[in-house]
N, C-alpha and C positions, 0 to 999 in steps of 0.2 A: 127826378124827385129828390134824390139825395142832396143835390145842390141847394134846393130850397130849404131843406132841414138845416143844412149848415148855415145858410143865411139867417134863418130864424134864431138859431143858437147865438149867432154873432150879434144880432140886434138885442137879444135878451141880455147878453153879456154887457153890451154897451150901456143898456138902460140900468142894469144893476150898478155898474160903475158910476153912472150919473147920480143915482139915488145915494150911494155910499159917499160920494164926493160932497153932496149937499149936507149929509149928516155930519161928516168929518169937519166941515166948515162951521159947524155949530148952529146951523140953521134949523129951525123947526120945520120939518117936512110933514105936511098934512097928507092924509089919505087921498085927498083930491089931487094934490101935486103928484103923488106916486101914480095914481090912476092916469093922469094926463101923460106922464112919461111913458107908461106902458101902452097907452092908446097910440101915441106917436109911433112907437115901435111896430105896432100892428099895421098901421097905415103904410109904413116903410116896406113891410113884407109884401104887400100887394103890388 
Protein backbone atom coordinates (compact mmCIF):
# COMPACT_ATOMS: atom_id res chain seq x y z
CA UNK A 1 0.00 0.00 0.00
CA UNK A 2 2.80 2.39 0.79
CA UNK A 3 4.03 2.17 -2.81
CA UNK A 4 0.68 3.31 -4.17
CA UNK A 5 0.68 6.34 -1.88
CA UNK A 6 4.12 7.26 -3.16
CA UNK A 7 2.90 6.89 -6.74
CA UNK A 8 -0.12 9.08 -6.01
CA UNK A 9 2.10 11.77 -4.51
CA UNK A 10 4.36 11.62 -7.56
CA UNK A 11 1.43 12.01 -9.97
CA UNK A 12 0.10 14.98 -8.01
CA UNK A 13 3.58 16.55 -8.00
CA UNK A 14 3.86 16.13 -11.77
CA UNK A 15 0.42 17.63 -12.29
CA UNK A 16 1.16 20.61 -10.08
CA UNK A 17 4.31 21.19 -12.09
CA UNK A 18 2.32 21.00 -15.33
CA UNK A 19 -0.23 23.53 -14.04
CA UNK A 20 2.47 25.91 -12.79
CA UNK A 21 4.37 25.59 -16.08
CA UNK A 22 1.26 26.66 -18.00
CA UNK A 23 0.77 29.61 -15.67
CA UNK A 24 4.43 30.65 -15.94
CA UNK A 25 4.18 30.59 -19.72
CA UNK A 26 1.55 33.28 -19.35
CA UNK A 27 -1.25 31.10 -20.59
CA UNK A 28 -4.67 31.54 -19.11
CA UNK A 29 -5.43 28.25 -17.46
CA UNK A 30 -9.11 27.58 -16.97
CA UNK A 31 -10.69 25.53 -14.23
CA UNK A 32 -11.60 23.03 -16.92
CA UNK A 33 -7.96 22.62 -17.98
CA UNK A 34 -6.82 22.14 -14.39
CA UNK A 35 -9.60 19.61 -13.88
CA UNK A 36 -8.48 17.73 -17.01
CA UNK A 37 -4.88 17.60 -15.76
CA UNK A 38 -6.01 16.23 -12.40
CA UNK A 39 -8.34 13.70 -14.07
CA UNK A 40 -5.45 12.40 -16.15
CA UNK A 41 -3.46 11.90 -12.94
CA UNK A 42 -6.27 9.94 -11.36
CA UNK A 43 -6.47 7.68 -14.41
CA UNK A 44 -2.70 7.09 -14.26
CA UNK A 45 -3.02 6.02 -10.61
CA UNK A 46 -5.31 3.12 -11.50
